[in-house]
C-alpha positions as semicolon CSV with decimal commas, in nm:
position;residue;x (nm);y (nm);z (nm)
1;M;-3,384;1,281;3,520
2;T;-3,362;1,649;3,556
3;I;-3,087;1,861;3,391
4;D;-2,935;1,928;3,741
5;Q;-2,918;1,552;3,795
6;M;-2,767;1,484;3,498
7;K;-2,509;1,748;3,566
8;N;-2,417;1,606;3,889
9;T;-2,418;1,230;3,769
10;T;-2,082;1,062;3,757
11;F;-1,971;0,715;3,636
12;P;-1,744;0,485;3,795
13;K;-1,383;0,483;3,654
14;A;-1,322;0,163;3,467
15;S;-0,992;-0,024;3,532
16;F;-0,760;-0,166;3,263
17;D;-0,866;-0,519;3,362
18;E;-1,243;-0,424;3,325
19;W;-1,179;-0,306;2,970
20;K;-0,964;-0,622;2,879
21;D;-1,276;-0,823;2,992
22;V;-1,514;-0,625;2,772
23;A;-1,266;-0,655;2,454
24;V;-1,256;-1,046;2,509
25;R;-1,620;-1,090;2,552
26;T;-1,701;-0,863;2,239
27;L;-1,452;-1,077;2,063
28;K;-1,622;-1,413;2,157
29;D;-1,383;-1,481;2,447
30;K;-1,071;-1,487;2,224
31;P;-0,769;-1,490;2,453
32;F;-0,647;-1,125;2,523
33;E;-0,293;-1,242;2,413
34;Q;-0,423;-1,336;2,072
35;L;-0,555;-0,975;2,022
36;I;-0,200;-0,838;2,006
37;T;-0,096;-0,765;1,641
38;P;0,251;-0,790;1,535
39;T;0,380;-0,566;1,240
40;F;0,635;-0,572;0,981
41;E;0,822;-0,323;1,175
42;G;0,831;-0,564;1,462
43;I;0,597;-0,374;1,679
44;D;0,328;-0,559;1,865
45;L;0,021;-0,335;1,834
46;Q;-0,181;-0,364;2,165
47;P;-0,568;-0,415;2,171
48;L;-0,584;-0,142;2,429
49;Y;-0,356;0,148;2,500
50;T;-0,401;0,363;2,820
51;S;-0,206;0,643;2,979
52;E;0,031;0,369;3,141
53;H;0,173;0,333;2,797
54;L;0,277;0,684;2,793
55;H;0,429;0,679;3,141
56;N;0,647;0,390;2,998
57;T;0,785;0,573;2,720
58;L;0,864;0,921;2,589
59;N;0,599;1,155;2,468
60;Y;0,715;1,347;2,159
61;S;0,419;1,552;2,089
62;E;0,595;1,872;2,194
63;I;0,873;1,810;1,952
64;V;0,621;1,723;1,681
65;A;0,423;2,052;1,739
66;H;0,751;2,263;1,704
67;A;0,861;2,091;1,404
68;K;0,588;2,192;1,164
69;Q;0,534;2,584;1,093
70;D;0,185;2,584;0,961
71;A;-0,129;2,358;1,012
72;N;-0,226;2,361;0,657
73;W;-0,068;2,170;0,396
74;Q;0,005;2,223;-0,001
75;I;-0,193;2,049;-0,259
76;A;0,094;1,911;-0,467
77;Q;-0,067;1,727;-0,744
78;A;0,134;1,594;-1,020
79;T;0,068;1,711;-1,360
80;I;0,045;1,401;-1,598
81;S;0,108;1,500;-1,937
82;T;0,299;1,362;-2,270
83;S;0,464;1,675;-2,400
84;A;0,594;2,009;-2,275
85;T;0,288;2,176;-2,426
86;E;0,048;1,969;-2,270
87;F;0,222;2,001;-1,932
88;L;0,225;2,367;-1,936
89;H;-0,141;2,404;-2,035
90;K;-0,248;2,145;-1,771
91;S;-0,037;2,297;-1,480
92;K;-0,218;2,641;-1,554
93;A;-0,561;2,483;-1,551
94;Q;-0,493;2,283;-1,235
95;L;-0,366;2,599;-1,038
96;E;-0,712;2,760;-1,123
97;R;-0,885;2,444;-0,991
98;G;-0,739;2,380;-0,660
99;N;-0,375;2,271;-0,700
100;E;-0,127;2,477;-0,520
101;M;0,191;2,355;-0,661
102;I;0,346;2,287;-1,008
103;V;0,474;1,918;-0,991
104;Y;0,664;1,758;-1,262
105;I;0,794;1,387;-1,228
106;G;1,017;1,306;-1,513
107;T;1,025;0,970;-1,680
108;P;1,307;0,775;-1,858
109;S;1,170;0,902;-2,204
110;S;1,201;1,294;-2,129
111;W;1,029;1,557;-2,356
112;T;1,158;1,809;-2,597
113;W;1,159;2,161;-2,469
114;S;1,162;2,458;-2,683
115;R;1,324;2,789;-2,577
116;E;0,983;2,946;-2,558
117;E;0,842;2,669;-2,346
118;L;1,125;2,703;-2,095
119;T;1,062;3,058;-2,088
120;E;0,701;2,999;-2,012
121;L;0,770;2,751;-1,755
122;A;1,035;2,973;-1,570
123;S;0,764;3,251;-1,576
124;L;0,530;2,992;-1,384
125;L;0,830;2,884;-1,139
126;K;0,874;3,235;-1,040
127;T;0,544;3,295;-0,918
128;N;0,434;2,934;-0,788
129;L;0,568;2,682;-0,539
130;F;0,724;2,359;-0,753
131;Y;0,852;2,033;-0,714
132;L;1,045;1,907;-1,013
133;S;1,186;1,531;-1,024
134;V;1,405;1,441;-1,324
135;S;1,490;1,081;-1,358
136;T;1,789;1,149;-1,606
137;T;2,035;1,407;-1,656
138;D;1,940;1,417;-2,036
139;D;1,587;1,567;-1,930
140;E;1,576;1,910;-2,105
141;I;1,356;2,051;-1,825
142;I;1,685;2,108;-1,636
143;G;1,729;2,374;-1,891
144;V;1,479;2,607;-1,720
145;F;1,741;2,705;-1,455
146;E;1,967;2,842;-1,675
147;L;1,710;3,128;-1,747
148;F;1,735;3,248;-1,398
149;S;2,001;3,479;-1,239
150;K;2,166;3,359;-0,920
151;Q;1,965;3,600;-0,715
152;E;1,663;3,462;-0,884
153;L;1,757;3,103;-0,813
154;I;1,796;3,179;-0,456
155;E;1,450;3,350;-0,448
156;L;1,262;3,050;-0,602
157;K;1,035;2,855;-0,373
158;G;1,046;2,517;-0,487
159;Y;1,225;2,178;-0,443
160;V;1,423;1,962;-0,690
161;A;1,521;1,591;-0,697
162;G;1,780;1,439;-0,946
163;V;1,928;1,805;-0,999
164;P;2,243;1,890;-0,839
165;S;2,220;2,250;-0,718
166;S;2,341;2,461;-0,414
167;S;2,098;2,710;-0,456
168;L;1,764;2,521;-0,484
169;T;1,637;2,303;-0,203
170;T;1,707;1,933;-0,244
171;M;1,417;1,673;-0,207
172;I;1,549;1,370;-0,057
173;T;1,292;1,061;-0,137
174;T;1,263;0,722;0,040
175;N;1,023;0,597;-0,224
176;E;1,271;0,312;-0,379
177;I;1,282;0,163;-0,029
178;H;0,899;0,195;0,015
179;H;0,813;0,044;-0,302
180;A;1,068;-0,238;-0,252
181;G;0,862;-0,345;0,031
182;G;1,029;-0,151;0,317
183;T;0,877;-0,080;0,655
184;A;0,826;0,256;0,825
185;V;1,138;0,185;1,004
186;H;1,355;0,128;0,688
187;E;1,201;0,452;0,538
188;L;1,277;0,646;0,821
189;T;1,651;0,504;0,827
190;H;1,685;0,551;0,465
191;A;1,571;0,937;0,509
192;L;1,843;0,971;0,788
193;V;2,126;0,777;0,581
194;K;2,050;1,015;0,273
195;L;2,043;1,320;0,508
196;S;2,379;1,215;0,654
197;K;2,559;1,193;0,316
198;L;2,407;1,534;0,228
199;A;2,535;1,688;0,545
200;D;2,876;1,550;0,483
201;K;2,885;1,763;0,181
202;Q;2,708;2,067;0,243
203;S;2,729;2,263;0,590
204;D;2,413;2,448;0,532
205;F;2,212;2,149;0,441
206;A;1,950;2,180;0,692
207;S;1,796;2,494;0,540
208;K;1,831;2,340;0,193
209;V;1,673;1,997;0,211
210;A;1,308;1,852;0,212
211;V;1,216;1,483;0,262
212;Q;0,941;1,280;0,057
213;F;0,780;0,980;0,194
214;A;0,546;0,742;0,028
215;V;0,206;0,677;0,253
216;D;0,037;0,372;0,223
217;T;-0,289;0,224;0,360
218;N;-0,158;0,125;0,742
219;F;-0,353;0,419;0,869
220;F;-0,196;0,469;1,219
221;M;0,162;0,324;1,120
222;E;0,157;0,598;0,845
223;I;0,066;0,877;1,105
224;G;0,334;0,755;1,346
225;K;0,597;0,727;1,055
226;L;0,570;1,111;0,973
227;R;0,544;1,210;1,321
228;A;0,853;1,011;1,418
229;F;1,049;1,175;1,125
230;R;0,998;1,506;1,297
231;V;1,150;1,362;1,644
232;L;1,429;1,188;1,439
233;W;1,512;1,520;1,245
234;K;1,570;1,713;1,580
235;A;1,799;1,426;1,685
236;F;1,982;1,435;1,363
237;S;2,008;1,797;1,358
238;T;2,153;1,802;1,711
239;A;2,392;1,520;1,629
240;Y;2,525;1,711;1,311
241;N;2,534;2,040;1,475
242;A;2,287;2,180;1,233
243;E;2,011;2,430;1,303
244;T;1,698;2,266;1,418
245;I;1,458;2,405;1,188
246;A;1,125;2,286;1,051
247;I;1,205;2,042;0,767
248;P;0,946;2,037;0,479
249;V;0,775;1,688;0,428
250;L;0,620;1,579;0,102
251;A;0,381;1,283;0,095
252;E;0,280;1,112;-0,173
253;T;-0,005;0,817;-0,177
254;S;0,172;0,485;-0,237
255;L;0,146;0,269;-0,533
256;R;0,259;-0,030;-0,359
257;S;-0,101;-0,115;-0,268
258;Y;-0,236;0,013;-0,615
259;S;-0,410;-0,263;-0,833
260;K;-0,506;-0,281;-1,205
261;L;-0,787;-0,497;-1,086
262;D;-1,107;-0,325;-0,969
263;P;-0,911;0,017;-0,988
264;T;-1,179;0,226;-0,832
265;V;-1,074;0,070;-0,492
266;N;-0,762;0,255;-0,540
267;L;-0,938;0,582;-0,457
268;L;-1,040;0,434;-0,133
269;R;-0,672;0,357;-0,063
270;A;-0,582;0,692;-0,168
271;G;-0,828;0,866;0,047
272;N;-0,703;0,656;0,369
273;A;-0,354;0,738;0,282
274;T;-0,407;1,095;0,218
275;F;-0,591;1,142;0,554
276;S;-0,331;0,958;0,733
277;A;-0,056;1,209;0,580
278;V;-0,288;1,508;0,681
279;L;-0,290;1,369;1,054
280;G;0,070;1,285;1,043
281;G;0,156;1,634;0,951
282;A;0,284;1,649;0,589
283;D;0,333;1,998;0,446
284;M;0,272;1,886;0,095
285;I;0,059;1,614;-0,045
286;T;0,045;1,447;-0,401
287;V;-0,247;1,187;-0,458
288;H;-0,217;0,957;-0,747
289;P;-0,537;0,910;-0,964
290;H;-0,704;0,568;-0,908
291;D;-0,634;0,468;-1,260
292;V;-0,275;0,602;-1,279
293;L;-0,134;0,238;-1,347
294;T;-0,323;0,213;-1,698
295;G;-0,338;0,580;-1,784
296;S;-0,530;0,871;-1,607
297;S;-0,804;1,067;-1,741
298;P;-0,911;1,443;-1,672
299;S;-1,185;1,302;-1,452
300;S;-0,964;1,075;-1,218
301;E;-0,709;1,346;-1,196
302;R;-0,996;1,590;-1,069
303;I;-1,129;1,327;-0,821
304;A;-0,747;1,295;-0,697
305;R;-0,726;1,649;-0,633
306;N;-1,065;1,664;-0,485
307;V;-0,957;1,411;-0,214
308;Q;-0,745;1,667;-0,049
309;L;-1,001;1,952;-0,098
310;V;-1,275;1,745;0,062
311;I;-1,046;1,672;0,368
312;R;-0,947;2,020;0,391
313;E;-1,300;2,153;0,374
314;E;-1,503;1,906;0,539
315;T;-1,283;1,807;0,851
316;M;-1,108;2,123;0,946
317;V;-0,799;1,941;1,043
318;N;-0,597;2,213;0,866
319;K;-0,665;2,444;1,170
320;M;-0,466;2,246;1,436
321;I;-0,088;2,149;1,417
322;D;-0,025;1,777;1,520
323;V;-0,404;1,693;1,544
324;A;-0,301;1,326;1,662
325;A;-0,131;1,446;1,965
326;G;-0,217;1,294;2,285
327;S;-0,364;0,982;2,156
328;Y;-0,233;0,703;2,367
329;Y;-0,198;0,474;2,057
330;V;-0,043;0,718;1,809
331;E;0,189;0,851;2,088
332;S;0,307;0,478;2,165
333;L;0,371;0,418;1,814
334;T;0,566;0,719;1,736
335;A;0,787;0,642;2,024
336;D;0,839;0,284;1,903
337;L;0,928;0,409;1,558
338;V;1,167;0,672;1,679
339;R;1,336;0,418;1,884
340;Q;1,380;0,134;1,609
341;S;1,471;0,391;1,330
342;W;1,757;0,558;1,528
343;A;1,883;0,223;1,652
344;L;1,895;0,104;1,286
345;F;2,041;0,424;1,147
346;L;2,311;0,411;1,421
347;Q;2,404;0,056;1,271
348;V;2,368;0,147;0,913
349;V;2,572;0,472;0,942
350;E;2,877;0,246;1,050
351;M;2,877;0,075;0,712
352;S;3,072;0,169;0,413
353;P;2,872;0,414;0,209
354;E;2,855;0,164;-0,077
355;L;2,672;-0,072;0,157
356;Q;2,439;0,113;0,334
357;E;2,156;0,151;0,091
358;S;2,201;-0,199;-0,031
359;Y;2,171;-0,332;0,295
360;L;1,844;-0,134;0,373
361;M;1,704;-0,242;0,009
362;E;1,803;-0,625;0,117
363;L;1,591;-0,587;0,425
364;A;1,302;-0,434;0,216
365;H;1,292;-0,697;-0,014
366;D;1,275;-0,954;0,244
367;I;0,969;-0,772;0,396
368;Q;0,811;-0,759;0,050
369;S;0,822;-1,138;0,029
370;S;0,636;-1,151;0,352
371;R;0,379;-0,905;0,254
372;I;0,314;-1,123;-0,057
373;E;0,312;-1,444;0,132
374;V;0,060;-1,292;0,376
375;L;-0,176;-1,175;0,092
376;A;-0,121;-1,509;-0,080
377;K;-0,240;-1,681;0,221
378;R;-0,544;-1,440;0,242
379;K;-0,452;-1,347;0,592
380;A;-0,437;-0,958;0,483
381;S;-0,687;-0,823;0,232
382;L;-0,600;-0,632;-0,086
383;I;-0,990;-0,562;-0,179
384;G;-1,063;-0,664;-0,537
385;T;-0,747;-0,845;-0,578
386;N;-0,676;-1,118;-0,323
387;M;-1,015;-1,090;-0,164
388;Y;-1,382;-1,037;-0,320
389;A;-1,193;-1,018;-0,686
390;N;-1,442;-0,931;-0,964
391;P;-1,394;-1,170;-1,250
392;A;-1,524;-0,931;-1,509
393;D;-1,210;-0,716;-1,444
394;T;-0,940;-0,757;-1,722
395;V;-0,575;-0,654;-1,689
396;S;-0,509;-0,371;-1,892
397;S;-0,207;-0,411;-2,148
398;S;-0,116;-0,028;-2,104
399;V;0,237;-0,024;-1,910
400;S;0,236;0,264;-1,640
401;N;0,473;0,255;-1,334
402;E;0,583;-0,093;-1,388
403;S;0,909;-0,016;-1,194
404;T;0,693;-0,009;-0,873
405;E;0,713;-0,376;-0,690
406;R;0,336;-0,354;-0,647
407;L;0,174;-0,607;-0,414
408;A;-0,101;-0,700;-0,665
409;L;0,136;-0,796;-0,928
410;P;0,161;-1,157;-0,898
411;F;-0,242;-1,153;-0,886
412;E;-0,255;-0,946;-1,188
413;Q;0,001;-1,191;-1,360
414;L;-0,263;-1,489;-1,275
415;R;-0,548;-1,314;-1,412
416;K;-0,365;-1,235;-1,754
417;H;-0,255;-1,568;-1,789
418;F;-0,615;-1,732;-1,747
419;E;-0,733;-1,446;-1,969
420;D;-0,480;-1,549;-2,256
421;N;-0,514;-1,940;-2,173
422;Q;-0,882;-2,019;-2,087
423;L;-0,924;-2,289;-1,822
424;K;-1,308;-2,364;-1,772
425;A;-1,348;-2,411;-1,397
426;A;-1,644;-2,528;-1,190
427;V;-1,725;-2,595;-0,820
428;V;-1,907;-2,928;-0,798
429;S;-2,108;-2,939;-0,487
430;F;-2,269;-3,234;-0,290
431;G;-2,486;-3,270;0,004
432;V;-2,734;-3,002;0,106
433;L;-2,719;-2,659;-0,002
434;K;-2,711;-2,472;0,335
435;E;-2,451;-2,714;0,455
436;V;-2,212;-2,692;0,153
437;K;-2,265;-2,334;0,045
438;P;-1,990;-2,173;0,281
439;R;-1,737;-2,427;0,172
440;A;-1,847;-2,373;-0,230
441;D;-1,830;-1,987;-0,184
442;F;-1,491;-1,991;-0,031
443;V;-1,358;-2,214;-0,335
444;Q;-1,521;-1,972;-0,571
445;G;-1,363;-1,652;-0,399
446;F;-1,048;-1,840;-0,401
447;L;-1,040;-1,907;-0,765
448;Q;-1,163;-1,561;-0,871
449;A;-0,872;-1,423;-0,675
450;G;-0,649;-1,673;-0,880
451;G;-0,785;-1,553;-1,196
452;L;-1,046;-1,805;-1,251
453;N;-1,416;-1,771;-1,271
454;P;-1,568;-2,096;-1,188
455;I;-1,912;-2,225;-1,276
456;M;-2,134;-2,316;-0,978
457;S;-2,302;-2,643;-1,025
458;P;-2,629;-2,763;-0,881
459;V;-2,602;-2,966;-0,550
460;F;-2,573;-3,335;-0,632
461;T;-2,629;-3,641;-0,430
462;E;-2,515;-3,884;-0,677
463;A;-2,140;-3,887;-0,835
464;N;-2,288;-4,000;-1,167
465;D;-2,517;-3,711;-1,211
466;A;-2,236;-3,456;-1,112
467;W;-2,002;-3,630;-1,384
468;H;-2,279;-3,583;-1,643
469;W;-2,322;-3,236;-1,572
470;V;-1,935;-3,180;-1,568
471;K;-1,924;-3,337;-1,925
472;S;-2,218;-3,170;-2,089
473;N;-2,060;-2,837;-1,959
474;Q;-1,709;-2,912;-2,101
475;I;-1,539;-2,852;-1,769
476;D;-1,149;-2,856;-1,762
477;Y;-1,112;-2,816;-1,398
478;A;-1,334;-2,918;-1,091
479;V;-1,343;-2,862;-0,744
480;V;-1,535;-3,076;-0,537
481;A;-1,714;-2,917;-0,229
482;A;-1,905;-3,082;0,053
483;K;-1,914;-3,144;0,413
484;D;-1,626;-3,380;0,544
485;E;-1,829;-3,673;0,582
486;V;-1,992;-3,646;0,244
487;T;-1,654;-3,573;0,090
488;K;-1,522;-3,885;0,218
489;E;-1,812;-4,090;0,088
490;I;-1,870;-3,930;-0,261
491;L;-1,521;-3,808;-0,381
492;P;-1,378;-4,169;-0,449
493;L;-1,696;-4,253;-0,658
494;F;-1,670;-3,924;-0,851
495;L;-1,296;-3,990;-0,901
496;K;-1,367;-4,323;-1,050
497;Q;-1,646;-4,163;-1,299
498;T;-1,394;-3,903;-1,432
499;H;-1,119;-4,151;-1,539
500;N;-0,830;-3,867;-1,509
501;Q;-1,027;-3,668;-1,810
502;I;-0,994;-3,345;-1,595
503;I;-0,822;-3,197;-1,323
504;I;-0,992;-3,235;-0,986
505;D;-0,932;-3,074;-0,669
506;V;-1,105;-3,109;-0,313
507;A;-1,219;-2,845;-0,086
508;G;-1,078;-2,883;0,261
509;K;-0,791;-3,065;0,399
510;F;-0,822;-3,472;0,461
511;A;-0,605;-3,729;0,577
512;E;-0,717;-3,955;0,276
513;E;-0,575;-3,702;0,050
514;K;-0,291;-3,946;-0,073
515;Q;-0,507;-4,234;-0,139
516;W;-0,739;-4,014;-0,330
517;Q;-0,464;-3,900;-0,536
518;E;-0,413;-4,253;-0,657
519;L;-0,747;-4,235;-0,773
520;G;-0,681;-3,913;-0,999
521;L;-0,702;-3,634;-0,744
522;H;-0,495;-3,350;-0,819
523;G;-0,482;-3,162;-0,476
524;A;-0,689;-2,964;-0,247
525;I;-0,814;-2,588;-0,190
526;F;-0,816;-2,496;0,178
527;A;-0,808;-2,186;0,406
528;G;-0,455;-2,051;0,468
529;Q;-0,335;-2,207;0,158
530;D;-0,079;-2,002;-0,062
531;L;-0,297;-1,907;-0,334
532;I;-0,032;-1,790;-0,571
533;K;0,174;-2,127;-0,537
534;K;-0,143;-2,302;-0,576
535;M;-0,252;-2,132;-0,899
536;H;0,081;-2,173;-1,051
537;Q;0,075;-2,549;-0,974
538;L;-0,258;-2,559;-1,181
539;I;-0,077;-2,387;-1,452
540;V;0,185;-2,641;-1,459
541;V;-0,065;-2,922;-1,454
542;E;-0,255;-2,728;-1,745
543;K;0,039;-2,723;-1,963
544;E;0,142;-3,067;-1,891
545;G;-0,201;-3,210;-1,949
546;V;-0,409;-3,394;-1,714
547;Q;-0,262;-3,731;-1,783
548;G;0,045;-3,607;-1,631
549;I;-0,085;-3,584;-1,292
């Protein structure tokens, strides 16, 4: 084919039905309706999005584009320290290595600041963008603002949280709702509720406020969340007769999905969340080190900072405002979030001020329970924790950020229990290797996610041989794995051999399970089972003793 022929070649336009057929065939003829994915926000994600979806909703791309002043963002890495001296030293070093803000996140046990240290900090705040978040009014860092005149305070370029001030820009955070399990809708509503309270107290609030969101690993949902906030802010400003100006948005990588198990996976989670924050239009971004839960190191802090530097230098997405504009999927998702969040805000704002946040927190806790249930049934993945768990990992005893209701916490608690209370487990296979291996591998992965590291037995054909192997290896807990027909034949024989001397489960779901329990079977392990509940049942049996089952 010549170049002219290639230039003049046209392709027939594919209809939506044709795309549907391709999607169904690609996924082995799974019904199209089953490809629709419900979210915790109550939004049904479609497998295909077309221009028709935009015709049926509002397109907010123009509003989003005008709601952000600069395509770039500020790298706002928190300085993790244990003293005022270390904070000042590390802050200066980080500013020289790519950090663009001084970020202080206070803890309940605040540091002692000398007059000289506060003076040095004041000098840094005069020349650098900053964000100071104090968790207690006893935090001595607040004293730094006493070193500025009223005019100097007005000229400072920074944000504060937990510090009542009419001169400085207040940072409103939705972290508490997010880390309690809240959805994007709950977070957006929470931001609007907090803004409404500020608007009632301060007439010029629009120019003195910024908002912080935690960004998780649900990539497109997080992009839609940040874009939706820009739209909601315009509607909110109009409703409260405030000037519609670009409101600064700080995004930080969420700790909700961070895990102490296989912590290097947290780096992938952070990269995912950071890129979604960039595409969503955040003005400032904080990336938590992958080992922040157990105590970060200079190396992990550098890697966290470099996540942003690499995205900025390699993707060039900082050259265009609202990179996601025009995506049928993202635009539709943004519109859904705007509609639901505004409706929930109108509902909540009618409540008494005392009930507003508690109501949203209750909604968040309900969703958190659902999130953990989905992970426990392994219908969603938390890699390295509920899926592909590394049995060599140990749960660090160091305590950091334990106030966050992390999704991995129940799995970490199971791992810690079995570290402290050894239970020697095994998967005992029967039949033919190629036939039993998928089921045996499933059981192995299930138990490893639950905190055990089972020994994989040879494949047996006789119950007597299997029991001899179990006894010689001093196994406390065995799961029998075989094809269904083999299980029905061999399991009763194996149970008669054991005489209730160990805990025995079977791999799979069987109608005969109740009659097998009369022979000494404890229970079963199968796909879709609640892993957390199953392992806690095992812990109870372990404590009560085998004879109690």
